[in-house]
Every structure is written in structure tokens, then in C-alpha cells.
C-alpha positions in Angstrom: 0.0 0.0 0.0 2.8 2.5 0.7 4.2 2.0 -2.8 0.7 2.6 -4.3 0.2 5.7 -2.3 3.6 7.0 -3.4 2.7 6.2 -7.0 -0.6 8.0 -6.7 1.1 11.1 -5.4 3.9 11.0 -8.0 1.6 10.5 -11.0 -1.4 12.5 -10.0 -0.3 15.4 -12.2 -0.3 13.0 -15.1 -3.9 12.0 -14.5 -3.4 8.8 -12.6 -5.9 8.0 -9.9 -5.3 5.1 -7.6 -8.3 3.7 -5.7 -7.8 0.9 -3.1 -10.7 -1.6 -3.2 -11.5 -3.6 -0.1 -12.7 -7.1 -0.8 -15.6 -8.5 1.3 -15.0 -6.6 4.5 -17.5 -4.7 6.5 -17.5 -0.9 6.7 -16.5 -1.2 10.4 -13.6 -3.5 9.6 -12.3 -1.1 6.9 -12.7 2.0 9.2 -10.8 0.1 12.0 -8.0 -0.7 9.6 -7.8 2.9 8.3 -7.8 4.2 11.9 -4.8 2.1 12.8 -3.0 2.4 9.4 -3.9 5.7 7.7 -3.9 5.4 3.9 -3.5 8.4 1.5 -5.8 6.7 -1.1 -9.5 6.7 -1.8 -11.0 3.4 -0.6 -13.9 1.6 -2.3 -15.8 -1.2 -0.7 -16.5 -4.4 -2.6 -18.6 -5.8 0.2 -20.1 -8.6 -1.9 -17.1 -9.3 -4.3 -19.0 -8.2 -7.4 -16.2 -5.7 -8.5 -13.5 -8.4 -8.1 -15.6 -10.8 -10.1 -16.3 -8.2 -12.8 -12.6 -7.4 -13.1 -11.7 -11.1 -13.0 -9.5 -10.7 -9.9 -8.7 -14.0 -8.1 -5.6 -13.2 -6.1 -5.0 -10.5 -3.5 -3.4 -8.1 -3.6 -4.0 -7.3 -7.3 -3.7 -4.1 -9.2 -6.0 -3.5 -12.2 -5.0 -0.6 -14.5 -7.9 0.9 -16.3 -7.2 3.5 -19.0 -9.3 6.6 -19.6 -11.3 4.8 -22.2 -12.5 2.3 -19.5 -10.5 -0.6 -20.8 -8.3 -2.8 -18.7 -4.7 -2.2 -19.8 -2.9 -4.6 -17.4 -3.3 -6.6 -14.2 -0.5 -7.1 -11.6 -1.1 -10.0 -9.2 0.8 -9.7 -5.9 2.9 -7.0 -4.5 4.7 -4.6 -6.8 7.4 -2.0 -6.5 5.8 0.9 -8.3 9.1 2.8 -8.5 11.1 0.2 -10.4 11.9 0.2 -14.2 9.4 -2.6 -15.0 6.5 -0.8 -13.5 7.5 2.5 -15.0 7.3 0.9 -18.4 3.8 -0.2 -17.7 2.9 3.3 -16.6 4.5 4.8 -19.7 2.2 2.6 -21.7 -0.8 3.6 -19.7 -0.1 7.3 -19.3 2.3 8.1 -22.1 5.8 9.4 -21.6 6.1 11.8 -18.6 8.7 14.3 -17.2 
């Protein structure tokens, strides 16, 4: 999560928006987690798992990159260092070359 939060801050000026989705947890459980581990990201609730099913996510954590046209561009299953060269190449594809 810290890597995603740093990515969101770094790429916000290029139009990237990062939303954390919580899978099948109650509102109270999510609030409790956020109270003990503040997160600088918007958090969406997927309380019944419908969003994960629609996005074909089966492993957690997963990152789904959705382009401005609404199409899925790539999916990363598992943790990822969002500052390394590999992930930057994915972001270049998604956002175009940036400063």
C-alpha cells in the first residue's frame, strides 16, 4: 500500500488516480484498519465481491490498471514496487511518456 500511495502522489499530475478496493470486508472493519493504518488513497468497498468478479481478480493483492477509455490495460497480481523500471514501463504505456 505505501508503494501505491507514493505512486498516486507522484503520478497525480499526469492524470493517474489510484483507488484501493477492499474485498468482502464490513465498513466497520475497513474503518478500523484505516484508523490504525492511515492510507492516503481513496478506498472503495467491494462488500459482496462483485467488483472483483467483474474485473476477474482472483488473487490479492492485485492491481488493475484501467485506461481513460475504461478498458483494462494490465493486471498485476501480488505486490509490486511501483518505482522500479518494469512498473514505470507499464505506466509509460498507460499514461504516455512523462517528465
